[in-house]
A tleap script that builds the chain and sets N, CA, C and O, in Angstrom:
source leaprc.protein.ff14SB
mol = sequence {
  NMET SER MET VAL THR LYS VAL ALA LYS MET
  ARG LEU PHE PHE HIE ALA ASN MET LEU ASP
  ILE CYS ASN VAL ALA ASN GLN LEU GLY ILE
  LEU LYS GLY ASP LYS ALA GLU GLU VAL MET
  ARG GLY HIE ALA MET LYS CYS PHE ASP ALA
  MET GLU HIE MET GLY LEU ASN VAL LYS LYS
  TYR LEU GLU GLU SER LYS LYS GLU CSER
}
set mol.1.N position { 86.814 111.498 101.859 }
set mol.1.CA position { 88.543 110.520 102.029 }
set mol.1.C position { 88.831 110.775 103.186 }
set mol.1.O position { 88.656 111.952 103.500 }
set mol.2.N position { 89.328 109.906 104.188 }
set mol.2.CA position { 89.743 109.879 105.660 }
set mol.2.C position { 90.873 110.342 105.059 }
set mol.2.O position { 91.094 110.272 103.850 }
set mol.3.N position { 92.032 111.103 106.386 }
set mol.3.CA position { 93.517 111.653 106.103 }
set mol.3.C position { 94.233 110.408 105.978 }
set mol.3.O position { 95.302 110.409 105.368 }
set mol.4.N position { 93.664 109.085 106.604 }
set mol.4.CA position { 94.440 107.739 106.212 }
set mol.4.C position { 94.748 107.854 104.881 }
set mol.4.O position { 95.894 107.886 104.433 }
set mol.5.N position { 93.498 107.932 104.095 }
set mol.5.CA position { 93.412 107.107 103.050 }
set mol.5.C position { 93.969 107.932 101.835 }
set mol.5.O position { 94.211 107.547 100.692 }
set mol.6.N position { 94.138 109.495 102.550 }
set mol.6.CA position { 94.712 110.342 101.411 }
set mol.6.C position { 95.996 110.313 101.700 }
set mol.6.O position { 96.723 110.644 100.764 }
set mol.7.N position { 96.704 109.923 103.042 }
set mol.7.CA position { 98.407 109.512 103.117 }
set mol.7.C position { 98.878 108.353 102.495 }
set mol.7.O position { 99.969 108.263 101.932 }
set mol.8.N position { 97.908 107.322 102.619 }
set mol.8.CA position { 98.037 105.860 102.040 }
set mol.8.C position { 98.105 105.989 100.320 }
set mol.8.O position { 98.687 105.225 99.550 }
set mol.9.N position { 97.420 107.047 100.037 }
set mol.9.CA position { 97.694 107.701 97.709 }
set mol.9.C position { 98.674 107.659 97.845 }
set mol.9.O position { 99.418 106.784 97.402 }
set mol.10.N position { 99.093 108.955 98.755 }
set mol.10.CA position { 100.236 109.546 98.366 }
set mol.10.C position { 101.390 108.746 98.517 }
set mol.10.O position { 102.252 108.942 97.661 }
set mol.11.N position { 101.641 107.880 99.394 }
set mol.11.CA position { 102.681 106.740 99.803 }
set mol.11.C position { 102.707 105.767 98.798 }
set mol.11.O position { 103.734 105.206 98.415 }
set mol.12.N position { 101.164 105.493 98.213 }
set mol.12.CA position { 101.222 104.503 96.859 }
set mol.12.C position { 101.985 105.419 95.796 }
set mol.12.O position { 102.992 104.892 95.324 }
set mol.13.N position { 101.749 106.393 95.449 }
set mol.13.CA position { 102.314 107.274 94.229 }
set mol.13.C position { 103.692 107.481 94.433 }
set mol.13.O position { 104.328 107.659 93.395 }
set mol.14.N position { 104.422 107.510 95.644 }
set mol.14.CA position { 105.680 107.485 95.724 }
set mol.14.C position { 106.486 106.708 95.577 }
set mol.14.O position { 107.507 106.893 94.915 }
set mol.15.N position { 106.122 105.453 96.297 }
set mol.15.CA position { 106.837 104.482 95.722 }
set mol.15.C position { 106.663 103.868 95.012 }
set mol.15.O position { 107.355 102.857 94.894 }
set mol.16.N position { 105.349 104.233 93.913 }
set mol.16.CA position { 105.468 103.307 92.752 }
set mol.16.C position { 106.073 104.118 91.476 }
set mol.16.O position { 106.223 103.543 90.397 }
set mol.17.N position { 106.411 105.490 91.662 }
set mol.17.CA position { 107.234 106.456 91.143 }
set mol.17.C position { 108.760 105.809 91.106 }
set mol.17.O position { 109.449 105.493 90.136 }
set mol.18.N position { 109.022 105.733 92.492 }
set mol.18.CA position { 110.472 105.475 92.529 }
set mol.18.C position { 111.032 104.083 92.590 }
set mol.18.O position { 112.191 103.797 92.890 }
set mol.19.N position { 109.828 103.043 92.190 }
set mol.19.CA position { 109.903 101.800 91.484 }
set mol.19.C position { 110.143 102.272 90.174 }
set mol.19.O position { 111.362 102.107 90.123 }
set mol.20.N position { 109.851 102.704 89.178 }
set mol.20.CA position { 110.098 103.064 87.936 }
set mol.20.C position { 111.445 103.867 87.811 }
set mol.20.O position { 112.035 103.891 86.731 }
set mol.21.N position { 112.029 104.660 89.145 }
set mol.21.CA position { 113.098 105.658 88.788 }
set mol.21.C position { 114.387 104.128 89.297 }
set mol.21.O position { 115.377 103.908 88.599 }
set mol.22.N position { 114.203 103.647 90.021 }
set mol.22.CA position { 114.784 102.074 90.076 }
set mol.22.C position { 115.081 101.608 88.921 }
set mol.22.O position { 116.124 101.767 88.288 }
set mol.23.N position { 114.006 100.937 88.604 }
set mol.23.CA position { 113.927 100.285 87.066 }
set mol.23.C position { 114.840 101.132 85.876 }
set mol.23.O position { 115.188 100.435 84.924 }
set mol.24.N position { 115.270 102.626 85.850 }
set mol.24.CA position { 115.172 103.374 84.749 }
set mol.24.C position { 117.192 102.937 85.180 }
set mol.24.O position { 118.046 102.570 84.373 }
set mol.25.N position { 117.382 103.223 86.996 }
set mol.25.CA position { 119.020 103.173 87.226 }
set mol.25.C position { 119.439 101.816 87.154 }
set mol.25.O position { 120.631 101.627 87.394 }
set mol.26.N position { 118.690 100.760 86.861 }
set mol.26.CA position { 118.896 99.811 86.996 }
set mol.26.C position { 119.037 99.510 85.090 }
set mol.26.O position { 119.920 98.663 84.949 }
set mol.27.N position { 118.834 99.658 84.595 }
set mol.27.CA position { 118.898 99.604 82.877 }
set mol.27.C position { 120.126 100.792 82.639 }
set mol.27.O position { 121.222 100.637 82.100 }
set mol.28.N position { 119.858 101.350 82.911 }
set mol.28.CA position { 121.131 102.167 82.670 }
set mol.28.C position { 122.751 101.695 83.811 }
set mol.28.O position { 123.911 101.849 83.427 }
set mol.29.N position { 122.491 101.340 84.678 }
set mol.29.CA position { 123.737 100.605 85.235 }
set mol.29.C position { 124.296 101.279 86.388 }
set mol.29.O position { 125.419 101.014 86.818 }
set mol.30.N position { 123.412 102.277 86.969 }
set mol.30.CA position { 123.713 103.083 88.031 }
set mol.30.C position { 123.372 101.621 89.682 }
set mol.30.O position { 124.136 101.283 90.586 }
set mol.31.N position { 122.716 101.417 89.535 }
set mol.31.CA position { 122.185 99.824 90.252 }
set mol.31.C position { 122.312 98.370 89.748 }
set mol.31.O position { 121.665 97.675 88.964 }
set mol.32.N position { 123.353 98.203 90.477 }
set mol.32.CA position { 123.642 96.745 90.007 }
set mol.32.C position { 123.099 95.268 90.800 }
set mol.32.O position { 123.167 95.099 92.018 }
set mol.33.N position { 122.582 94.319 89.868 }
set mol.33.CA position { 121.934 93.423 90.562 }
set mol.33.C position { 121.204 93.133 91.590 }
set mol.33.O position { 119.985 92.990 91.502 }
set mol.34.N position { 121.820 93.023 92.606 }
set mol.34.CA position { 121.584 92.358 94.126 }
set mol.34.C position { 120.415 93.723 95.054 }
set mol.34.O position { 119.324 93.701 95.624 }
set mol.35.N position { 121.760 95.038 94.648 }
set mol.35.CA position { 120.973 95.936 95.249 }
set mol.35.C position { 119.502 96.480 94.733 }
set mol.35.O position { 118.469 96.771 95.336 }
set mol.36.N position { 119.979 96.483 92.977 }
set mol.36.CA position { 118.377 96.641 92.420 }
set mol.36.C position { 117.236 95.675 92.920 }
set mol.36.O position { 116.105 96.059 93.219 }
set mol.37.N position { 117.603 94.596 92.964 }
set mol.37.CA position { 116.155 94.315 93.544 }
set mol.37.C position { 115.742 93.907 94.857 }
set mol.37.O position { 114.793 93.170 95.126 }
set mol.38.N position { 116.695 94.561 95.797 }
set mol.38.CA position { 116.728 94.596 97.094 }
set mol.38.C position { 116.173 96.129 97.430 }
set mol.38.O position { 115.673 96.451 98.508 }
set mol.39.N position { 116.323 96.829 96.519 }
set mol.39.CA position { 115.590 97.959 96.134 }
set mol.39.C position { 113.949 98.226 95.988 }
set mol.39.O position { 113.002 98.859 96.455 }
set mol.40.N position { 114.331 97.293 95.020 }
set mol.40.CA position { 112.723 97.357 94.093 }
set mol.40.C position { 111.456 96.722 94.952 }
set mol.40.O position { 110.275 97.032 95.108 }
set mol.41.N position { 112.640 95.289 95.598 }
set mol.41.CA position { 111.179 94.647 96.639 }
set mol.41.C position { 110.632 95.497 97.834 }
set mol.41.O position { 109.517 95.452 98.352 }
set mol.42.N position { 111.925 96.438 98.194 }
set mol.42.CA position { 111.649 97.531 99.330 }
set mol.42.C position { 110.209 97.906 98.909 }
set mol.42.O position { 109.159 97.554 99.447 }
set mol.43.N position { 110.415 98.802 97.685 }
set mol.43.CA position { 109.564 99.783 97.153 }
set mol.43.C position { 108.152 99.290 97.244 }
set mol.43.O position { 107.223 99.882 97.795 }
set mol.44.N position { 108.093 97.779 96.448 }
set mol.44.CA position { 107.201 97.693 96.026 }
set mol.44.C position { 106.401 97.107 97.621 }
set mol.44.O position { 105.501 97.836 98.038 }
set mol.45.N position { 106.680 96.061 98.304 }
set mol.45.CA position { 105.945 95.837 99.638 }
set mol.45.C position { 105.766 97.388 100.558 }
set mol.45.O position { 105.092 97.447 101.587 }
set mol.46.N position { 106.491 98.567 99.972 }
set mol.46.CA position { 105.630 99.239 100.923 }
set mol.46.C position { 104.423 100.423 99.734 }
set mol.46.O position { 103.913 101.520 99.963 }
set mol.47.N position { 104.369 99.417 98.386 }
set mol.47.CA position { 103.276 99.850 97.815 }
set mol.47.C position { 102.271 98.760 98.509 }
set mol.47.O position { 101.448 99.236 99.292 }
set mol.48.N position { 102.262 97.985 98.394 }
set mol.48.CA position { 101.524 96.811 98.876 }
set mol.48.C position { 101.120 97.313 100.566 }
set mol.48.O position { 100.062 96.784 100.905 }
set mol.49.N position { 101.492 97.857 101.242 }
set mol.49.CA position { 101.094 98.145 102.384 }
set mol.49.C position { 100.535 99.537 102.105 }
set mol.49.O position { 99.744 99.879 102.984 }
set mol.50.N position { 100.735 100.546 101.027 }
set mol.50.CA position { 100.010 101.513 100.904 }
set mol.50.C position { 98.954 100.992 100.536 }
set mol.50.O position { 98.094 101.141 101.404 }
set mol.51.N position { 98.457 100.240 99.326 }
set mol.51.CA position { 97.134 99.452 98.946 }
set mol.51.C position { 96.427 99.345 100.268 }
set mol.51.O position { 95.496 100.134 100.427 }
set mol.52.N position { 96.734 98.409 101.363 }
set mol.52.CA position { 96.378 98.070 102.431 }
set mol.52.C position { 95.514 99.092 103.184 }
set mol.52.O position { 94.339 99.342 103.454 }
set mol.53.N position { 96.734 99.531 103.363 }
set mol.53.CA position { 95.843 101.127 104.371 }
set mol.53.C position { 94.845 102.177 103.534 }
set mol.53.O position { 94.228 103.029 104.174 }
set mol.54.N position { 94.675 102.068 101.762 }
set mol.54.CA position { 93.428 102.483 100.981 }
set mol.54.C position { 92.649 101.546 101.100 }
set mol.54.O position { 91.571 101.816 100.570 }
set mol.55.N position { 92.687 100.382 101.631 }
set mol.55.CA position { 91.418 99.218 101.985 }
set mol.55.C position { 91.329 98.815 101.100 }
set mol.55.O position { 90.200 98.385 100.861 }
set mol.56.N position { 91.992 98.712 100.405 }
set mol.56.CA position { 92.113 97.308 98.950 }
set mol.56.C position { 92.657 95.844 99.685 }
set mol.56.O position { 93.193 95.789 100.792 }
set mol.57.N position { 92.427 94.870 98.930 }
set mol.57.CA position { 92.356 93.523 99.352 }
set mol.57.C position { 93.704 93.040 98.524 }
set mol.57.O position { 93.638 92.505 97.417 }
set mol.58.N position { 94.748 93.269 99.121 }
set mol.58.CA position { 96.197 92.865 97.766 }
set mol.58.C position { 96.084 91.267 98.138 }
set mol.58.O position { 96.256 90.504 97.188 }
set mol.59.N position { 95.826 90.709 99.361 }
set mol.59.CA position { 96.079 89.624 99.441 }
set mol.59.C position { 95.310 88.454 98.424 }
set mol.59.O position { 95.683 87.404 97.902 }
set mol.60.N position { 93.963 89.277 98.445 }
set mol.60.CA position { 93.036 88.760 97.487 }
set mol.60.C position { 93.476 88.354 95.950 }
set mol.60.O position { 93.429 87.268 95.372 }
set mol.61.N position { 93.887 89.554 95.551 }
set mol.61.CA position { 94.301 90.212 94.396 }
set mol.61.C position { 95.752 89.140 93.836 }
set mol.61.O position { 95.663 88.356 92.891 }
set mol.62.N position { 96.748 89.307 94.490 }
set mol.62.CA position { 97.765 87.960 95.202 }
set mol.62.C position { 97.547 86.961 94.383 }
set mol.62.O position { 98.094 86.589 93.345 }
set mol.63.N position { 96.363 86.453 95.217 }
set mol.63.CA position { 95.873 84.769 94.756 }
set mol.63.C position { 95.460 84.512 93.938 }
set mol.63.O position { 95.654 83.319 93.707 }
set mol.64.N position { 94.457 85.380 92.652 }
set mol.64.CA position { 93.698 85.503 91.691 }
set mol.64.C position { 95.174 85.714 90.892 }
set mol.64.O position { 95.284 84.801 90.074 }
set mol.65.N position { 95.625 86.063 90.879 }
set mol.65.CA position { 96.691 86.730 89.941 }
set mol.65.C position { 97.829 85.145 89.660 }
set mol.65.O position { 98.289 84.784 88.577 }
set mol.66.N position { 98.022 84.477 91.003 }
set mol.66.CA position { 98.667 83.337 91.282 }
set mol.66.C position { 98.099 82.024 90.082 }
set mol.66.O position { 98.663 81.464 89.142 }
set mol.67.N position { 96.536 81.900 90.766 }
set mol.67.CA position { 95.674 81.047 89.636 }
set mol.67.C position { 95.863 81.554 88.623 }
set mol.67.O position { 96.968 81.145 88.267 }
set mol.68.N position { 95.481 82.207 87.900 }
set mol.68.CA position { 96.005 82.493 86.198 }
set mol.68.C position { 96.853 82.453 85.742 }
set mol.68.O position { 96.736 82.582 84.523 }
set mol.69.N position { 98.572 82.225 86.358 }
set mol.69.CA position { 99.928 81.837 85.937 }
set mol.69.C position { 99.893 80.856 85.675 }
set mol.69.O position { 100.911 80.285 85.282 }
savepdb mol mol.pdb
quit
C-alpha cells in the first residue's frame, strides 16, 4: 500500500468519525440546524475526496445510487 493510500485511509476514518460526532452533537442540540448541515457536508465531501485518493470511483457509485432511488 502506497503512502498516499495510507494517508487517504486515515483521512477517511477521521472524517467518517467526525460525521458521527457531528450527528450526535446535532441530536444533543450542541450544533444547530444550518451550522450542523454545513459542518457535516464538509466532512462528507472530505470523505469522498479521501476515497478518490484511495482509488475508488465515487462518481460511479453516486450515479448508481441515484438510479436505484
